[in-house]
N, C-alpha and C positions, 0 to 999 in steps of 0.2 A: 863571375857571380851570375851573369845573365844566363850562362849555360846551366849553372846549378838550379836556377829558378825554373828553366825550361824542363829539366829532368824531374824536378819535384812535381811540377804541374802535370807532366805526362804520367808520372807514377800515381797520382791522385792523393799524395800526402803533403801537399804544399802548405807551409806554415806562414800565414799572412803576418803574424806578429814578428817574425824574424827579419822582415824587410819593410820597416815602417816608412823609409824614405823612398824606396823604389816603387812601391805600389799603394799609396794612400787611398786611391780611388777603389782599388780592389778590396782593400781592408774594410772600407765603409760598406761596400756592397755585401761583403761576407757577413758583417754585423747585422745588416738589414735582413739578410736571409735567415740568420740564426734567430733574430727577433720574431720574424714571421712564423718560423717553425715552432718556437716556444709559445707564441700566442695561439696558434692553431691547436697545439697539444692542450693548452689550458682550456680553450673553448670546448674541445672534445670531452675533457675530463669534467668540466662544469655541466655540459649537456647530459653526460652519462649520469652524474649525480642527481641532476634535476629530474631526469626520467625515472631513476630509481626511487627518488623521493615521491614523485607522483604515484608510482606503482604502490609504494608502501602506504601512502595516504589512502589510496583506494581500498587496500586490504583492511586497514584500520577502520575506515568508514563502514565497510561491510560488517566487520566484527561488532562494532558498536551498535549498529541498527539491528543486526540479527539478534543480538542478546536482548534488546528491548522488545523486539517483536515477540520473542519467546516469552519473556517475563510478563509483559502486559496481557498477552492472550491467555497465559496460564492463570493470571489473577482474575481475568474476566470469566474464564470457563469453570473455575473451581466451584462457583455457586450452584451450577445447574443440578448436580446430583442430590444436594441436601437442603439448600436454602429454601426452596418453595415449601417443603414439608415443615421445616423449622419455623418459618414465618407464620404458617397456619397455626402452629401451637402457641405463637405469641400474639394471636388475635387478628392476624391479617387474612383477608379472603383472596381468592384468585385474582380479582380485579386489582386490588391493592398491590399484590405481588407483581403483577404486570406493570403497574405504574412505578414501582421501585426499580425494576429493571429499566423501564422506559425513561425515567428521569436522567439516567446516565446519558442516554442518547440525545435527549432533548437539550441537555446542557452542552454536550459536544456539538450539537447542531448550531447553537448560538456562538460557541467559542471558536470553532474551526474557521469560519470565514473571517472573523476578526484577526485570528492568529495569522491566517494566510495573507491578509492585507498589510499587516504590520511586521511581517517576518524580517524584512530588510532592516527596519529601524531597530528592532529588538535584537536581531542576530539569530541565525538558525541554530547555532550550537547552544547558546544560552537558553533559547526556547526549548530545545530538545532536552537538555539536562535538567532544567527547572521543572519541566513536565514530569520527568521520571521521579524526581524527589517528591512532588505533590502526590503522585499516584502511590508511591511506596508508603508514605505516612498515612494516607487515607485507607489503604489496604489493611495496615496494622490496626487502625482505629475501628474498622469494620469488624475485626475479630473480637472486639470488646463489647459489641452491642448486645450479646446474649445476656449481659449483666443488667441491661436496662429493664425497667418495669414493662410488663406486657401492655398492649393497647396503644393509645395515641403517642405516648412518649417513645416507645420502641419504633413505631412507624415513622415518626417525625425525624428521629435520629438517622434512620436508614436513608431517608430522602436527602438529608443534609450531607451526610458523609459521601453518598453516591454522587451527589452533584459536584462536590469539590474534587472527588476522584476523576470525574469526567473532565473538569477543567485541566487537570494534569495530563490526562490522556489526549485531550484535544491539542494541547501544546506539542507534546512529543510526537504524535502521529502526523500532524501537519508539517512539522519541521523535518521529520524523517522522509516523507514523500518528496519534499523540496530538495533535500540534501542528495537523495538518490538520483533524482532527475537532473540535478546540476552536475553531479560527479560522473554520471554515466549517461550523457545525453543521447548516445547512439544505440544504447542497449537497455532502454528503460523497461520494456516488457520482460526481457530475459532476467534482468536483475530483480524486478518486482516479483517475477515467478520464483526465482531462487530464494528471495527473502521470505516468500510465502511458505517455503519448507519449514522455516523456524516458526512462522505463524501457525502452521499446521501442527508442528511439534508442541507448541504451547496449548493449542486446542486439544491435541492428542493426549498430552500428559496431565493437563489440568483436571478434567473430570475424574479419572481414576485416582490421581494423586489426592485430589480433594476428598473423594469418597473414602479413600484409605485412611488419610489423616483424621478425618472426621470420625470414622468408625473406631479408630484406635485411641485418639486423645481428645476428642470432643470438638466443639464448634470452633474454638479460637485458633487451633493449631494450623489449619490450612492457610489462614490469613497471616499468621505470624511468620510462617516459613517463606511464603512467596512475597510478602511485604518486605521482609528483611533482604530477600534476594534483590529486589528493586533498589533498595537503599544502598546496598553494596555496589550496585552498578553505577550509582551516581559518581563517586570519585574515579572509578575505573574509566567511565566514558569521558570524564573531564580530561583524563590523561590520553586515552586512546583516540578520541575523535579529533581529527585535525581541524584547525581554524577554518571557517568558511569565508568565502569572498565577501568583501564589503560591497555596498551598493555601487561605489565608484569603480571597483574592480569588475563588477558585472556589467558596467556600461549602462546603468539605469539612470533615470531622471525623475524629478519630482512630479512632473506631469503624469508619467506612467504609474506612479504609486497611487494616484487618485482614480485609476481605472475602476469602473463600477463592477462589483461582483455580479450584479444582476445583468449587466451587458453580456458577460460570459454565459450566464445561466440561460438567457433568452435565445441563444443561437439554436435553431431547430435540431441539428444533429446532436448537440449537447443535451437538449431536452430529452431526446430518446435515450441516450446513454444514462442520463440521470434517473429516468424512470426505471431502467433495468437495475441500477444500483439500489434504488429504494426498495424494490420488490425482493431482490435477493437478500438484502439486509433484513427486511421484514420477515423473511422465511427463517433466518437464523435466530432472530429475536423471539419469534413465536415458539420455536423448539425449546429455547432456553427456559421458558416459563411454564410450558405445558407438558412436555414429553416425560419429565421425571415423575410428575403426578400420575400420568397415564400408565407408565410402566409399573409404578408401585401398586396402583389400584387394579390393573388388569392382570399383571403377571407376578405380583407380590415380590418384586425385586428390592433388595436393600441398596443403600447408596453406592457402595463400591461396585456392585454389578451394574447399576444404572450408569456409572462412570464408564464402565467397559463398553456399554452399548454405544456411547458417544464416539468410541474409537473408530467405528465403522465409517462415519462421516469424515473424521479428522485424517485418517490414514489415506483414504483415496484423494482427499483434497490436497494433502501435503505432497503426494506422489505426482498428481496431475499438474499442479501449478507451474513448476519449472519447465516442464515439457511444453505446455501451452504457451508460456512466456517466450521460450526460445523460438517456437514455430511462428508466433505472431511478430517477433522482431525480424525473423528471416523472411517472412512473407506477410507484409502488413495487410494485404487484401484479405487475409483469413480472419482478421479481427471480428468483423461484423457477422460472418457466418458462424463463428465460434460463439458469439453472444446470443444469437438467435437459437442455435441448437441447445445451448446450455439452458436457456429460459424454458424451452419446450420440454426438455427432459426433466428439469426440476419440477415443472407443473405435474407431469405424469407421476413422478415419485411421491409427491405430496398426496395425490389422489389415491395411491395404493398403500400409503403408510398406515392409515387408520384401520382398515381401508375405508374409502368413501361409502356412505350409507347405501348408495344405489349399487355398489358392488357386493353381491350376495355371497360372502365367504366368511369363514371364521377368522377371528383375530388370532394371528400367530406371531410369535416373537421373531422367527427367522425372516418373515416378510418385512417387519419393521427394520431389522438390521440391514437387509438387502436394499431396501428403499433408501435408507440413510447412506449406505455406501455409494450407490449410484448418484444420489444427490450431491455427495462430495465431489464427484467428477464433474457434474453439471455446474456446481459452484465455481470450480476452477476454470472451466471453459468460459463462464460468463464474466467473472470479476477481474481476472488477470489482465485481459486486453483493454479494459475500459479506461484506465489511467492514460495509456498511450493514445487511445482514440480521442479522448477529450483534449489532451495536450496538442495533438496534431490539428484538430479542428480549431483550437484557439489560435495557433500560429497561422493557419490558413486564412483566418478571418481578421488579421491585422494586429494581433497581440505580439509584442516584442519578445524576443528571446531573452531569458535572464531569470534571476532568482524571483523577481516579482511575479512573473507568469507562472513559474513553478509553484509559488506560494498560493496564488489564486486557484490554480487547478487542484492542488492538494487540499486547499480549504473547501473547494466545491465538492470534491470526492468525499472528504470527511463529513461534510454537511449532509450530503445525500445518503450516505451510509447511516448517519445518525437519525435522519428522518425515518428511515425504514426500521432502525433499531428501537425507535420510540413507538412507532405504530405497531410493530410485530408483537412485542410483549404485552402492550396495552390491549390490543384487539384480541390476542390469544387468551389473555386472562379473562376478558369479558365473555368471549365465546365459550370458554371452558366452564365459566360459572352458569351461563344461561343455556348452553347446548351441551356439547361434549368435545373431546379431542378430535373425533372423526370428522365432525362438521368444521371445526377450526382448520384442520389440515386440508380438507376438501376445498374450502373457500380460498385458502392461500394457493392451492394448486390451480384452481380455476383462473385466478387473477394472473398467475404466471403464464398459463396457456394463452390467454387472451393477449397479454402483452407480447408474447413471442410471435403470435400471428401478425399483430400490428407492426412490430419491428421488422418482420420479414417483408411485409408489403411496402413499408416505408423505404427500406434499404434497396429493394428491387427497383422501385420507382426512382429513387435517387440515382442509382447506377444507370438506368435507362436515360435519364435526363443528362447525366454527365457524358454518356456515349454520344447522344445527339448533338450536344454542344461541341464535342471534339470533332465530330464529322462536319458540322457546320463551319467550324474554324478552319478545318482542312480544305473544305471546298472554297472558302473565301481566299485562302492563300494560293490555291491553284489558279483561281480566276485572276488574281493580281499578277501572278507570274505570266499567264497567257497574255494579259493586257500589256505587260511590259515587253513581251517578245513581239506581239502583233498589235501595235498601237492602233486605236480606232482613228480613222481619218474622215474628216467631214467633206 
């Protein structure tokens, strides 16, 4: 039997179970080896399924947020081709129209920091989906306002519905920024830029779609179509969007939840980034309330053609955004130059759009379209890197990594965008009433140029100070090493 055992062992087909008495120890070792193999295989399979699950969750997250970026921006931009002229017929002047646009942003300004501060307790997914629902309902309701009596009643209802719509938008946008930053912490700018494609598509398709539906079926149809789209997205996103981490999973604590929003806002680099966000948002809001009236009065364009003019800005913005996002993730040092260049180019575009009164040339439609197209590029260069820039500055200044910081940063970004989106339409409407579109665009362009120069000086000075600090630290280290090698003797 011993000889048979030796032959089986040599041949590699030894049956441990056939010799229970002769080799109990070998049998136990063999069982242990088989258990280790099975355990390793199970771990590999579990890890593979986990990785696949994470990949699937990321794809579903992108689909969810991209669909809402598209829907919300389309709902926002459909007003531009026809609402200002429609509101004038209902008894509103340019200043009131600017305030109707501006109340949306003023409400978002109030809601965004609150949403960012309490996103952990409320839950990112619940905040995101509930915001979509509120926006969808309010969009449909806005389509019924043409039935309201002209004058104060109509104007008051416009303010109320837009304010509630802004609450929904503030919830969904703040939650979406935080979800993207948490899901893709190493590629924030790239993903923000990619998602801006869908933002650009919403801005791109909103004005021509709104102008077409308005021309074909009247005032209510654009709001019914896009409001229904958002409402359909509510159950779909409840299914598609994966559950987000709880505060305990994110490693957060109660003390950090009380971190002041103003502590983040008062950091000098973040102040500069915030000012850039405000002015860029102001430029977009100014165009929403003034350019459709200008195009109708100056070039006699009807709403569907006014919507096509908006394509110039939306197309270039949608194309530029993912490229800028990828480059800024690949080379983070390009963020600040990108923001400065975008601000300066945007200022020049606004000065030529009217054109400025001191530019002695005839108003021509192709100049307006070209200025809008280049301004779309400038907008992409400026806005896309800012979220990553603010987040990096927050982390470098002692804020903890996690969903709360993402919420605070997204709340700050949304608030600053809302500040500009309130000032832009309000100031634009007022200037359009008391001056004209040329002066309104020129003032906006001048402010962008001034801020671009200030930002350039600030960033250059900041870079020089950082370089001197690094050289000083390097010199101190060399001195310490020399002292260690050649100790001073008394």
